[in-house]
PAZAVO-999223 format. One record per residue (C-alpha): residue in three letters; x, y, z. Coordinates in steps of 0.001 Angstrom, whole numbers, padded with zeros to 6 digits, always signed. Example, Ala and Ser with C-alpha at 12.3 -4.5 7.8 and 13.67 -1.06 7.14 Angstrom:
// residues 2
ala+012300-004500+007800/ser+013670-001060+007140/
//
This chain:
// residues 117
met-071925+077447+058122/ile-069004+079694+057056/glu-070283+081971+054334/gly-067090+083774+053483/thr-063877+085407+054498/glu-061787+088365+053495/phe-058774+090019+055080/gly-059666+090764+058697/arg-063131+089186+058633/ile-064951+085885+058549/ile-068725+085420+058292/val-070365+082492+060058/asn-074127+081916+060031/gly-074648+085489+058874/lys-072562+087016+061662/pro-069291+088780+060803/tyr-066285+088327+063102/gly-063378+090761+062954/his-060990+088494+064857/asp-059626+084959+064758/ile-062162+082325+065748/val-062484+078712+066787/ile-065466+076659+065629/tyr-066180+073493+067581/pro-067852+070362+066161/ser-071029+071336+068051/gly-071127+074638+066152/lys-070067+076735+069149/ile-067909+079704+068103/glu-065436+081596+070261/met-062584+084033+069882/arg-059181+082421+069422/lys-057070+082767+072582/lys-054020+083798+070598/trp-052495+085774+073473/leu-051474+082406+074983/ser-049180+081740+072021/lys-048049+085347+071725/lys-046978+085457+075370/lys-044544+082561+074849/his-043349+083178+071293/gly-043761+086907+070760/thr-046188+086198+067922/ser-049608+084663+067548/his-048525+083052+064270/lys-047218+079973+066106/leu-050003+077839+067549/asp-048592+076768+070900/pro-049689+073598+072763/asp-050942+075692+075707/glu-053294+077541+073375/leu-054345+074400+071505/arg-055224+072619+074771/glu-057875+075290+075356/tyr-059768+074042+072288/leu-059589+070298+072961/val-062886+070235+074852/glu-065084+068407+072316/glu-064451+065168+070456/phe-063321+065688+066869/asp-061895+063679+063990/val-060053+066358+062067/leu-058558+069767+062844/val-058750+072344+060072/val-056476+075336+060580/gly-057056+078428+058460/thr-053525+079800+058395/gly-054491+083322+057318/met-054760+084994+053952/tyr-051007+084590+053373/gly-050485+081407+055385/met-048686+082918+058373/leu-050192+080769+061174/ser-048720+077325+061762/leu-048904+074603+064379/leu-045754+073982+066353/pro-044530+070354+066265/glu-045404+070033+069972/ser-048963+071085+069159/arg-049247+068378+066515/glu-048105+065825+069088/leu-051085+066724+071304/leu-053433+065624+068545/gly-052204+062055+068389/asn-053345+060331+065215/arg-056107+062823+064374/glu-055960+064348+060938/val-054627+067915+060735/ile-055140+070105+057680/glu-053438+073501+057425/lys-054462+075710+054505/pro-054729+079441+053819/thr-058006+080592+055350/pro-060046+080907+052122/glu-059192+077290+051185/ala-059647+076082+054779/val-063150+077602+054908/lys-064271+075608+051854/leu-062749+072410+053198/phe-064219+072946+056666/asn-067717+073364+055225/glu-067358+070164+053172/leu-065867+068030+055940/arg-068532+069089+058458/lys-071140+067234+056437/glu-069676+063858+057385/arg-067117+064308+060159/arg-066592+066022+063500/val-064401+069005+062650/leu-062616+071486+064897/gly-061701+074677+063048/ile-059223+077398+063981/phe-059241+080379+061637/his-056711+083219+061407/val-058384+086075+059542/thr-055498+088400+058725/cys-052006+087695+057415/
//
């Protein structure tokens, strides 16, 4: 599904995206609504519960967060609480992409990918 990533870009099913994306277990892809986190925290590098709630529309077993090329994005503790006992994996985006592709073969995976820092 995800063919690659480099600073500022991620390629999914042959289509390049020049912005952060969310990939749902169904395969639906949308732009990350990072302005929701930025409005509250002054940065989009903190994944706020209000933003995360926007993505909790499909059932999933594991959340994979691509934290950016240098690992700048992180979930706030309150965001983790929203997920209950679901597994959460935070890795720099290149590592998260590989893991996401592997996990999708056997599990329902929600992916949030930061494509820059």
